[in-house]
C-alpha positions as CSV (number, residue, x, y, z in Angstrom):
1,M,-51.4,186.5,233.5
2,N,-49.3,184.1,231.4
3,L,-49.0,185.0,227.7
4,L,-48.4,182.1,225.2
5,N,-45.2,182.9,223.3
6,F,-45.1,183.6,219.6
7,K,-43.7,180.3,218.5
8,D,-46.1,178.2,220.4
9,S,-49.0,180.4,219.2
10,K,-48.1,179.9,215.6
11,N,-47.8,176.1,216.1
12,L,-51.3,176.2,217.6
13,F,-52.7,178.1,214.7
14,K,-51.2,175.6,212.2
15,K,-52.7,172.7,214.2
16,Y,-56.2,174.2,213.9
17,N,-55.9,175.8,210.4
18,I,-56.1,179.4,211.7
19,E,-54.7,181.7,209.1
20,V,-51.9,184.1,210.3
21,K,-50.2,185.1,207.0
22,D,-46.8,186.7,206.4
23,T,-46.1,187.3,210.1
24,E,-43.0,186.8,212.1
25,I,-41.3,188.1,215.2
26,F,-37.7,189.1,215.5
27,N,-35.4,190.8,218.0
28,D,-32.9,192.4,215.6
29,K,-33.4,195.0,212.9
30,E,-31.6,193.1,210.2
31,S,-34.0,190.1,210.4
32,V,-37.0,192.5,210.2
33,L,-35.6,194.2,207.1
34,K,-34.8,190.8,205.4
35,F,-38.4,189.5,206.1
36,A,-39.9,192.7,204.8
37,K,-38.0,192.3,201.5
38,K,-39.3,188.8,201.3
39,I,-43.0,189.5,201.8
40,G,-43.0,192.9,200.1
41,F,-44.3,196.4,201.1
42,P,-46.4,197.8,202.6
43,V,-45.9,196.3,206.0
44,I,-46.9,196.7,209.6
45,L,-44.5,196.8,212.5
46,K,-45.7,196.3,216.1
47,V,-44.3,195.6,219.5
48,F,-45.0,192.1,220.8
49,S,-45.4,192.2,224.6
50,D,-47.8,190.9,227.3
51,K,-47.6,194.2,229.1
52,I,-49.3,196.2,226.2
53,V,-53.0,195.6,225.9
54,H,-54.1,198.4,223.6
55,K,-51.1,198.6,221.2
56,T,-52.5,201.2,218.8
57,E,-53.4,203.6,221.6
58,K,-49.9,203.1,223.1
59,G,-48.2,203.9,219.8
60,A,-46.9,200.3,219.6
61,V,-48.2,199.7,216.1
62,V,-47.2,201.5,212.9
63,T,-49.1,200.7,209.6
64,N,-48.5,201.5,206.0
65,I,-44.7,201.3,206.0
66,N,-43.8,201.6,202.4
67,D,-40.0,201.1,202.1
68,I,-36.8,199.9,203.8
69,K,-35.7,203.4,205.0
70,E,-39.1,204.1,206.6
71,L,-39.0,200.6,208.2
72,E,-35.6,201.2,209.7
73,N,-36.7,204.5,211.2
74,V,-39.9,202.9,212.7
75,F,-37.9,200.0,214.1
76,D,-35.4,202.3,215.8
77,E,-38.2,204.4,217.3
78,L,-40.2,201.5,218.7
79,D,-37.1,199.7,219.9
80,K,-36.1,202.8,221.9
81,K,-39.6,203.4,223.3
82,F,-40.5,199.9,224.3
83,K,-37.5,198.3,226.1
84,D,-39.4,195.5,227.9
85,K,-40.7,193.5,225.0
86,E,-40.7,189.9,223.7
87,G,-39.8,191.1,220.2
88,M,-40.9,193.1,217.2
89,M,-43.6,191.6,215.0
90,I,-43.6,192.4,211.3
91,Q,-46.4,191.4,208.9
92,K,-47.7,192.2,205.4
93,Q,-50.4,194.9,205.3
94,F,-53.7,193.2,204.6
95,D,-56.7,194.9,203.1
96,G,-60.2,194.1,204.4
97,R,-62.9,194.8,206.9
98,E,-61.9,194.5,210.6
99,V,-63.6,192.0,212.9
100,V,-62.8,190.6,216.3
101,V,-62.9,187.0,217.4
102,G,-62.3,185.7,220.9
103,M,-62.7,182.9,223.4
104,T,-63.2,182.9,227.1
105,H,-64.2,180.4,229.8
106,D,-67.5,180.5,231.7
107,N,-67.7,178.8,235.1
108,T,-71.0,177.2,234.1
109,F,-70.9,176.6,230.4
110,G,-67.1,176.2,229.7
111,P,-65.5,177.7,226.6
112,I,-67.4,180.4,224.8
113,V,-66.6,182.0,221.4
114,M,-67.3,185.6,220.6
115,F,-67.6,187.6,217.3
116,G,-68.0,191.3,216.5
117,L,-66.7,194.1,214.4
118,G,-63.1,194.9,215.1
119,G,-61.0,198.0,216.0
120,I,-62.8,200.7,217.9
121,F,-66.3,199.3,217.0
122,V,-66.1,196.4,219.5
123,E,-65.5,198.7,222.4
124,I,-67.8,201.6,221.4
125,L,-70.8,199.7,220.0
126,K,-70.6,196.5,222.2
127,D,-72.1,194.8,219.2
128,V,-71.0,191.2,219.6
129,S,-72.4,187.7,219.6
130,F,-71.6,184.6,221.7
131,R,-71.9,180.8,221.4
132,V,-71.0,178.0,223.8
133,C,-68.5,175.6,222.2
134,P,-68.4,173.5,220.2
135,I,-70.2,175.1,217.2
136,N,-70.9,174.0,213.7
137,K,-71.0,175.9,210.4
138,N,-74.6,176.8,210.7
139,E,-74.1,178.2,214.2
140,A,-71.0,180.1,213.2
141,L,-72.9,181.8,210.3
142,K,-75.8,182.7,212.6
143,M,-73.3,184.3,215.0
144,I,-71.9,186.5,212.2
145,Q,-75.3,187.5,210.9
146,E,-77.0,188.3,214.2
147,I,-74.7,191.3,215.1
148,K,-76.5,194.6,214.5
149,S,-73.8,195.9,212.2
150,F,-73.8,192.9,209.9
151,D,-74.4,195.1,206.9
152,V,-70.9,196.4,207.2
153,L,-69.7,193.0,206.1
154,T,-71.9,192.9,203.0
155,N,-71.8,195.1,199.9
156,F,-71.2,198.2,202.0
157,R,-70.4,201.6,200.4
158,G,-69.0,200.0,197.2
159,K,-67.0,197.3,199.0
160,K,-67.6,193.7,198.1
161,K,-69.2,191.2,200.5
162,V,-66.7,189.5,202.7
163,N,-66.1,185.8,202.6
164,L,-68.5,184.7,205.2
165,S,-67.6,181.0,204.8
166,K,-63.9,181.7,205.7
167,L,-65.1,183.8,208.7
168,A,-67.3,181.0,209.9
169,D,-64.5,178.5,209.5
170,L,-62.3,180.7,211.7
171,L,-65.0,180.6,214.5
172,I,-65.3,176.8,214.1
173,N,-61.6,176.2,214.3
174,L,-61.3,178.5,217.3
175,S,-64.2,176.5,218.9
176,K,-62.3,173.2,218.3
177,L,-59.1,174.7,219.8
178,A,-61.0,176.0,222.9
179,V,-62.5,172.5,223.5
180,N,-59.3,170.6,223.1
181,E,-56.6,172.8,224.6
182,K,-57.6,172.8,228.3
183,E,-54.6,175.0,229.4
184,I,-55.8,178.0,227.5
185,V,-57.8,180.6,229.5
186,S,-58.7,183.1,226.8
187,I,-57.9,184.1,223.2
188,D,-58.3,187.5,221.6
189,F,-57.9,187.9,217.8
190,N,-58.2,191.7,217.1
191,P,-58.1,192.7,214.4
192,V,-58.9,189.9,212.0
193,F,-59.0,191.2,208.4
194,I,-61.5,189.7,206.0
195,N,-62.3,190.6,202.4
196,E,-64.1,188.8,199.6
197,K,-61.3,186.3,199.1
198,E,-59.0,186.0,202.2
199,I,-58.9,186.1,206.0
200,N,-55.9,187.0,208.2
201,V,-55.5,187.1,211.9
202,A,-53.4,190.3,212.2
203,D,-53.0,190.4,216.0
204,F,-53.5,187.8,218.7
205,R,-53.3,187.4,222.5
206,I,-53.5,183.9,224.1
207,I,-53.6,183.6,227.8
208,I,-52.7,180.2,229.4
209,K,-52.9,178.9,232.9
210,K,-49.9,179.8,235.1
211,N,-49.0,176.1,235.6
212,A,-49.3,175.2,231.9
């Protein structure tokens, strides 16, 4: 497995208009603290490593960090626990529903995009939809609406309907990326946070060919 590094991943996102907001990766605590002051609290701190697949279950993600002192303590704990890492990712805490978006390659059909609810739902419910790339806006919206748990994305329990147009745009942009960037084997965006106004890819994993 060959994980695309953070810098190249962000450049790829910029090229295809994939929104990863207020997120950076650093190797030293001072830079983490400085960035947190810049973007404001609350923040999330997570270990960035190709050796950790399920970060939350491994204790490699800490959410709702509300001040500098708490952030310092969390950094020290994660830094001590996870020695073999690429760096420490810090990002602004983003409010919204969790979804998962991904891409993989099929031997017959080529690149395929996937959509479903994020977090624990994608693994427990297996409620996902797939499309062969490339896709247009109409196909992207159909993908979103055909999952069984689509109602969670609407006016659910007092929460406003998420911005389906931005969600569809993410799927379209990922489809374009999958078609054009031949060296990429698979992509996993989980979670992606979406609310009535904004979308943000909170965590990502991009696997490239070993000779890329």
